[in-house]
C-alpha positions in Angstrom: 52.1 -123.6 -16.8 54.2 -126.7 -17.1 57.4 -125.7 -15.6 55.7 -123.4 -12.7 56.6 -125.8 -9.8 60.4 -126.3 -11.2 62.7 -125.7 -8.2 59.8 -124.3 -6.0 60.5 -125.4 -2.4 57.2 -127.2 -1.2 56.3 -127.8 2.4 53.8 -130.2 2.6 52.4 -130.9 5.9 50.4 -134.0 6.4 52.4 -135.6 3.3 53.2 -139.1 4.5 50.0 -140.7 3.3 46.9 -140.5 1.6 46.0 -137.4 -0.6 49.4 -135.6 0.7 51.3 -138.3 -0.5 49.6 -138.3 -3.8 50.4 -134.4 -3.8 54.1 -135.1 -3.1 54.3 -137.4 -5.9 52.8 -135.3 -8.4 54.6 -132.0 -7.3 58.2 -134.0 -7.5 57.6 -135.1 -10.9 56.8 -131.3 -11.7 60.0 -130.6 -10.6 59.1 -129.3 -6.9 61.3 -129.4 -4.1 59.7 -131.6 -1.6 59.7 -130.9 2.2 57.3 -133.4 3.8 56.2 -133.0 7.3 54.1 -135.0 9.8 54.2 -136.4 12.8 56.4 -139.3 12.1 57.9 -138.2 8.7 61.4 -138.4 9.3 61.1 -142.0 11.1 59.8 -142.8 7.6 62.2 -140.7 5.7 63.6 -144.1 3.5 60.1 -145.1 3.0 59.0 -141.9 1.6 62.3 -141.5 -0.3 61.3 -144.8 -2.0 57.6 -143.6 -2.5 58.3 -140.3 -3.8 61.9 -139.5 -4.8 65.2 -139.0 -4.1 66.5 -135.4 -2.3 63.3 -134.6 -0.5 63.3 -133.6 3.0 61.6 -135.1 5.9 60.6 -133.6 9.6 58.7 -134.8 12.2 56.3 -132.0 14.1 52.8 -132.1 15.6 50.7 -129.2 14.3 49.6 -128.6 17.7 53.0 -128.2 19.1 54.4 -124.5 18.7 57.8 -125.2 19.7 57.8 -128.2 17.2 56.5 -125.9 14.3 58.9 -123.4 15.2 62.3 -125.3 15.4 61.1 -127.3 12.2 60.5 -124.1 10.3 63.7 -122.6 11.4 65.6 -125.7 9.5 63.6 -125.5 6.8 64.0 -121.8 5.6 62.1 -120.0 2.7 59.3 -122.1 0.7 57.3 -121.1 -2.2 54.2 -122.7 -1.2 52.7 -124.4 1.9 50.1 -127.1 1.6 48.5 -128.4 4.8 46.6 -132.2 4.2 46.9 -133.3 8.3 43.4 -134.5 9.1 42.1 -135.4 12.5 40.3 -138.6 13.3 36.9 -138.3 15.2 34.3 -140.9 16.0 30.9 -140.2 13.8 28.0 -139.9 16.4 24.9 -137.3 17.1 26.0 -133.8 18.4 24.2 -134.6 21.8 26.4 -137.7 22.0 29.7 -136.4 20.8 32.8 -137.0 22.8 34.0 -133.5 23.9 37.6 -134.2 24.4 37.6 -135.8 20.7 35.9 -132.7 19.3 38.3 -130.5 21.1 41.3 -132.4 19.7 40.2 -132.5 16.1 39.4 -128.6 16.4 43.2 -128.2 18.0 44.6 -130.1 15.0 42.7 -129.6 11.8 41.6 -125.9 12.7 43.8 -124.7 15.4 46.8 -126.6 14.0 46.2 -125.0 10.6 45.9 -121.7 12.2 49.0 -121.6 14.0 51.5 -123.4 11.3 50.3 -120.6 8.8 50.6 -117.8 11.8 54.2 -119.1 12.1 55.2 -119.8 8.4 53.7 -117.0 6.3 56.8 -114.9 6.5 58.8 -117.6 5.2 56.7 -117.8 1.8 58.5 -116.0 -1.0 56.3 -113.3 -3.1 54.2 -115.2 -5.7 53.9 -118.2 -3.3 50.8 -119.9 -2.2 49.0 -121.6 1.0 46.6 -124.3 0.6 44.5 -125.9 3.3 42.3 -128.8 3.1 38.7 -128.9 4.7 36.3 -131.8 3.4 32.6 -132.6 2.1 31.3 -131.9 5.5 31.8 -128.5 5.0 29.7 -128.1 1.8 27.1 -130.8 2.5 25.6 -132.0 6.0 25.5 -135.2 7.3 24.0 -136.9 10.5 27.0 -137.8 13.0 29.5 -135.4 11.4 28.5 -132.1 13.1 32.1 -131.5 14.6 33.7 -131.8 11.3 31.1 -129.5 9.4 31.9 -126.7 12.0 35.6 -127.2 11.8 35.7 -127.3 7.9 33.2 -124.5 7.4 35.3 -122.3 9.9 38.3 -123.2 7.6 36.7 -121.9 4.8 36.0 -118.5 6.4 39.4 -118.5 7.5 40.8 -118.9 4.0 38.9 -115.7 2.8 40.5 -113.6 5.5 43.7 -114.8 4.8 42.9 -114.1 1.0 43.2 -110.6 2.2 45.1 -110.2 4.8 48.2 -112.3 3.6 48.2 -111.1 -0.1 49.9 -110.9 -2.6 50.6 -114.5 -1.1 47.6 -116.7 -2.5 45.2 -118.7 0.1 42.6 -121.4 -1.3 41.6 -124.5 0.0 40.7 -128.2 -1.3 37.6 -130.2 -0.2 37.5 -133.6 -1.4 34.6 -135.5 -0.7 35.1 -139.4 -0.5 38.4 -141.0 -1.2 39.8 -144.2 -1.2 40.2 -146.6 0.6 37.0 -146.5 1.9 34.1 -148.7 3.3 31.7 -151.2 1.0 28.8 -149.3 2.7 30.5 -145.6 1.4 31.4 -147.2 -2.2 27.9 -148.4 -2.4 26.5 -144.6 -1.1 28.7 -143.1 -4.2 27.1 -145.1 -6.6 24.4 -142.3 -6.2 27.0 -139.4 -7.1 26.5 -137.9 -10.6 29.9 -139.6 -11.4 28.9 -142.9 -9.6 32.2 -143.6 -7.4 34.5 -142.2 -5.3 37.8 -140.6 -5.9 41.3 -142.0 -5.8 44.1 -139.6 -3.9 45.7 -139.0 -7.2 42.6 -137.3 -8.8 42.1 -135.0 -5.8 45.9 -134.4 -5.8 45.5 -132.6 -9.2 43.4 -129.9 -7.3 46.5 -128.9 -5.1 48.8 -129.0 -8.2 46.3 -126.6 -10.0 45.9 -124.3 -7.3 49.8 -124.0 -6.7 50.4 -123.4 -10.6 47.5 -120.8 -11.0 48.7 -117.3 -10.2 45.5 -115.5 -10.0 43.4 -117.8 -8.1 42.8 -116.8 -4.1 40.2 -117.0 -1.8 38.6 -120.2 -3.2 37.6 -123.7 -2.3 38.1 -126.3 -4.9 35.6 -128.9 -4.4 36.5 -132.3 -5.7 33.5 -134.6 -5.0 32.1 -136.6 -8.0 29.0 -134.3 -7.5 28.2 -135.8 -4.0 27.1 -132.1 -2.6 24.5 -132.3 -5.3 22.2 -135.4 -4.1 
């Protein structure tokens, strides 16, 4: 499986920081041809080249903008893998106190953004290619003050299973991270209760994306990387 990413074109949306950047680095080392996209990836081109490697492509677009997506995809052309790690921010709050506009924006970015991007890009994915979406532990384990993310993540997991049927033979999977560095000291203390006793690094979570891109017989699956957090 070591050569399965060599010369494969990988469009990584949300790849300019955090888990996405860690995935980009590992995929590049595995021989992949990286296309990094985010709201400001093109503006950060020199920084990303330094972090990932030469010969990468960078594009700036907003996953909530149909026009920006279509324009970028026309320039990008055919790809082998689409990896989406873009994530919204929403202030943690009880459901009854959640800011509705913030919740709607979170849906627009993480659910409808992935929905729209896949709808526009799936025809450009070559045979035996794959799509990997990102959810999070809030879809597996319910935490007080995180109802919006629980709903979004659960919806994406159902979406994944539907797409695995409808877009076959393109493989469609999800990575669901738990708590990932950097986090607050409060979260680190909470993580001491996990079976593995700590939070994950972006590189540890990135391993799952690489595994799913390389695995030709996995589809419709959610890979949970949480150190056992959902068990407590």
